[in-house]
Structures are given as C-alpha cells and as structure tokens.
C-alpha positions in Angstrom: 0.1 0.1 0.0 1.3 3.3 -0.9 2.0 5.9 2.1 -1.1 8.0 0.7 -3.5 5.1 0.6 -3.4 5.1 4.4 -6.8 4.7 5.8 -8.4 7.8 6.5 -8.7 7.0 10.1 -4.7 6.7 10.3 -4.4 9.9 8.0 -6.5 12.3 10.4 -5.9 11.1 13.9 -3.6 14.3 14.5 -6.4 16.6 13.3 -9.4 15.2 15.1 -7.5 14.9 18.4 -6.6 18.5 18.5 -10.0 19.8 17.4 -12.1 17.2 19.4 -14.4 19.5 21.5 -13.4 19.5 25.5 -15.4 17.3 27.8 -18.2 19.2 29.3 -17.7 20.1 33.1 -19.5 18.0 35.7 -22.5 19.8 37.1 -24.3 19.0 40.5 -27.6 16.9 39.8 -30.5 18.2 41.6 -30.2 14.5 44.0 -27.0 15.4 44.6 -27.7 19.1 45.4 -30.4 17.9 47.7 -28.6 15.4 49.4 -26.0 17.9 50.5 -27.8 21.1 51.2 -27.1 21.6 54.4 -23.3 21.5 53.7 -23.8 23.9 50.6 -26.1 26.5 53.5 -23.2 26.0 56.1 -20.5 27.1 53.3 -22.6 30.2 52.3 -23.3 30.9 55.9 -19.3 30.9 56.5 -18.4 32.9 53.8 -21.0 35.5 55.0 -19.5 35.7 58.2 -16.1 35.9 56.8 -17.3 39.0 54.6 -18.7 40.4 57.9 -15.5 40.1 59.8 -12.8 40.0 57.5 -11.1 37.0 59.3 -10.9 33.2 58.1 -13.6 31.3 59.9 -12.7 27.7 60.7 -15.2 25.2 62.2 -14.5 22.2 64.4 -18.3 21.0 65.4 -18.2 17.6 67.3 -20.4 17.4 70.1 -20.4 15.1 73.2 -20.8 11.7 70.8 -17.8 12.5 68.9 -14.4 12.9 71.1 -11.3 14.7 69.7 -8.9 12.1 68.2 -6.0 12.1 66.4 -7.9 11.3 63.1 -9.3 14.7 63.2 -6.0 16.2 62.7 -6.1 15.4 58.9 -9.3 17.4 58.6 -7.6 20.3 60.6 -4.4 20.2 58.0 -6.9 20.2 55.3 -8.8 23.3 56.7 -5.5 25.4 57.2 -3.9 24.3 53.7 -4.9 27.3 51.9 -4.6 29.8 55.2 -1.7 32.0 54.5 0.9 32.2 57.4 0.7 35.1 60.2 -3.3 35.3 59.3 -5.8 35.8 61.7 -8.2 33.2 62.6 -11.7 32.9 64.0 -11.9 29.2 65.2 -15.4 28.1 66.0 -15.5 25.3 68.5 -18.0 22.9 69.9 -16.6 19.8 71.8 -17.2 17.6 74.9 -13.4 16.9 74.8 -11.1 14.2 73.9 -7.4 13.1 73.4 -5.6 15.7 75.0 -2.6 15.2 72.9 -4.7 15.5 69.8 -5.9 18.5 71.4 -2.3 19.8 71.6 -1.4 19.0 68.1 -4.6 21.1 67.0 -3.4 23.9 69.1 0.4 23.7 67.7 -1.3 23.6 64.2 -3.5 26.6 64.8 -0.8 28.7 66.3 2.0 27.7 63.7 -0.6 29.2 60.9 -1.5 32.6 63.0 2.1 32.9 63.8 2.1 37.2 64.2 -1.5 36.9 63.5 -4.9 36.5 66.3 -6.3 33.1 67.1 -9.8 33.9 68.3 -11.7 30.8 69.4 -15.8 31.0 69.5 -17.7 29.1 71.5 -21.0 29.1 70.8 -22.3 26.0 73.4 -19.6 24.2 74.8 -16.2 23.2 74.9 -15.2 20.9 77.6 -12.0 18.9 78.9 -9.6 18.9 76.2 -11.8 21.8 74.2 -11.2 24.0 77.0 -7.5 23.5 76.4 -7.6 24.1 72.8 -9.7 27.4 73.8 -7.1 28.7 76.4 -4.6 28.6 73.4 -6.7 31.5 71.8 -5.4 35.3 72.0 -9.4 35.9 73.1 -12.5 33.9 73.4 -15.6 34.6 72.0 -18.8 33.0 74.4 -22.3 33.9 74.7 -24.7 33.8 77.6 -25.1 30.2 77.5 -21.8 29.2 76.4 -19.7 26.8 78.5 -16.0 25.5 79.3 -15.6 22.8 81.9 -12.9 21.5 84.3 -9.5 19.9 82.5 -10.6 16.5 82.5 -8.9 14.6 79.9 -10.1 11.5 78.0 -8.0 8.5 77.4 -8.8 5.9 75.0 -7.9 2.5 76.6 -8.5 -1.5 76.3 -10.7 -3.2 79.2 -9.9 -6.5 80.4 -11.8 -7.8 77.3 -10.1 -6.1 74.5 -12.7 -3.5 73.9 -11.6 -0.2 73.5 -13.2 2.6 75.6 -12.9 6.2 76.4 -11.9 6.9 80.2 -12.2 9.9 82.2 -8.9 10.6 84.0 -10.2 12.8 86.5 -13.1 10.2 87.4 -10.6 7.5 87.5 -8.4 8.9 90.0 -11.4 10.0 92.1 -12.6 6.3 92.1 -8.8 5.5 93.2 -8.7 8.2 95.9 -12.3 7.2 97.2 -11.7 3.4 97.2 -8.1 4.0 99.2 -9.6 6.2 101.4 -12.2 3.4 102.4 -9.9 0.8 103.1 -7.8 3.2 105.1 -10.7 4.0 107.4 -12.2 0.4 107.4 -9.3 -2.8 106.0 -12.0 -5.2 106.2 -14.2 -3.3 103.4 -14.6 -6.4 101.1 -16.2 -4.4 98.2 -14.1 -1.7 98.1 -10.8 -4.0 98.6 -12.7 -6.0 95.1 -13.2 -2.7 93.2 -9.9 -1.5 94.0 -8.2 -4.7 92.6 -9.9 -4.0 89.4 -8.1 -0.4 88.9 -4.5 -0.9 87.2 -1.8 0.2 89.0 0.0 1.5 86.1 -3.1 3.2 84.9 -3.2 5.1 88.2 0.2 6.3 87.6 0.1 7.0 83.9 -3.2 9.3 84.6 -1.9 11.2 87.3 1.1 12.0 85.0 -1.5 13.2 82.4 -3.6 15.0 84.9 -0.7 17.1 85.9 0.7 17.7 82.7 -2.8 19.0 81.9 -3.0 21.2 84.4 0.5 22.4 84.3 0.7 26.3 83.6 4.2 25.5 82.0 3.3 22.4 80.5 2.2 23.7 77.1 1.6 27.3 75.5 -1.9 26.8 75.7 -2.3 27.4 79.4 0.5 29.7 79.6 -1.7 32.9 80.2 -5.1 33.8 81.0 -6.9 35.0 77.9 -10.0 37.6 77.6 -13.2 36.6 76.8 -15.7 38.5 74.8 -19.4 37.8 75.0 -21.4 37.4 71.7 -22.7 40.8 71.0 -20.1 42.9 71.5 -19.7 43.2 75.3 -16.3 42.2 76.9 -15.6 40.7 80.0 -12.9 41.6 82.5 -9.9 39.3 81.6 -6.2 39.2 82.0 -3.6 39.3 79.4 -4.0 39.4 75.9 
C-alpha cells in the first residue's frame, strides 16, 4: 500500500484529536444538591460571616458523642492548607473533649499558621475538657451567655480486660481510686472496696496522674501559659487579663 493510501482514520488522527471538543464540566444533579443542601448552606453562611469580619473562619463541630482524636488532625491540616501564614483566624469550637495529645497538636497547627496574627476561639455552646485547653490557647475567647467551658479532664482511650477500647475520664478514674483507698484506710475489712480497687490497674493510675498533672501545669504547654480575655457574643467584653 502506498503512503498516501493509508486509511483515513490513520491519516486524520492528529487533526481530530486537536480539534475534538472539550469534555463538558460535570454539574451537580438535583439529587446531589438535595443530599448536600445543608453543607452548601453552611458554606454560604461561613462565607457571609468571613465577609463581615474580614477573618478566616474555621469550624470544628463534634459534640459530646464524637471525642477529639488524632484522626481529626487530617481535617485540621486540610482546613489550614490554603490559609496564609500570619493570618487572623476565628476557630469555632464545639466539643465535649477527648484526647489531650490530639488537642495539643490542633493547638500547635493553629498557632503555627496564625504566627503573628490573632487566634480567636468562638464557643457557641460548649468546649469541655481538651476543648477547654484548645480555647485557652487563643488570644481571645468569644462566648455567649449560655456557652460553657469545663474542667480540664482529659479523656484517654484504653482497652479493658475484654480487649474493648473505650474512653476513660482521667479525673473520674483517679477519683474512684482515691475514694476506694480512703475507704480501705478507714476500714481495712471493707471487702467490696477491696474488690473494686483490685479492678483498677496501678500502672494506669500512675499514667493518669502524670496526664492530669501535665494538663493542669501552667508550664506544660503554651495553651495554658496565660489567661485570655473573654468576649461575650454581642460585642460586650468581660474583664480579663493578658491578651
């Protein structure tokens, strides 16, 4: 076959591929939009708030049923990915607490990004335990009349005797240990107290004492280094030191 007698398909390959129309951009179907309507509404509200404050707003909303864990760090890194260094950040926080190590890491990520900027933590409802530690890392805390911070009670993920992982309150565990020891000091023949005390792991007691001391130490982490001023939602500022 002569060179000019090549099949038309072979001859026009380059021309056709160069002039082929671009694929249409995917569009959201009505069902997809309906299924994600709440997310789109939240995104629109976040953009509206950012335009009003001139500050990047990041939201961490977990509630009491979803404790802070190291798995959350990937999401925090994603939120901070496009935030320039030395930016002001508003961090809306709603959590019942959780892993103190994860909370410290979240603080480190936020403070590193903020740099010379300002970190303001907004607590619309509650930020307990490790969430309180995150709030204390802010330059300013904004709360409403019904907002709550809580005692610094770290939560620790530990396996029980059956191998089931569950969250333990460090303060509750130590309090139970102290109460049982006090009962046995008062009456060494208290059999129920002796049985219950035997179920508490001595190494866990030592570990939890160290965690509790670390969480409360004013020198343990920058998050509790100094008091922070607290604003009330609505523009009134409560008396506070530092800043």
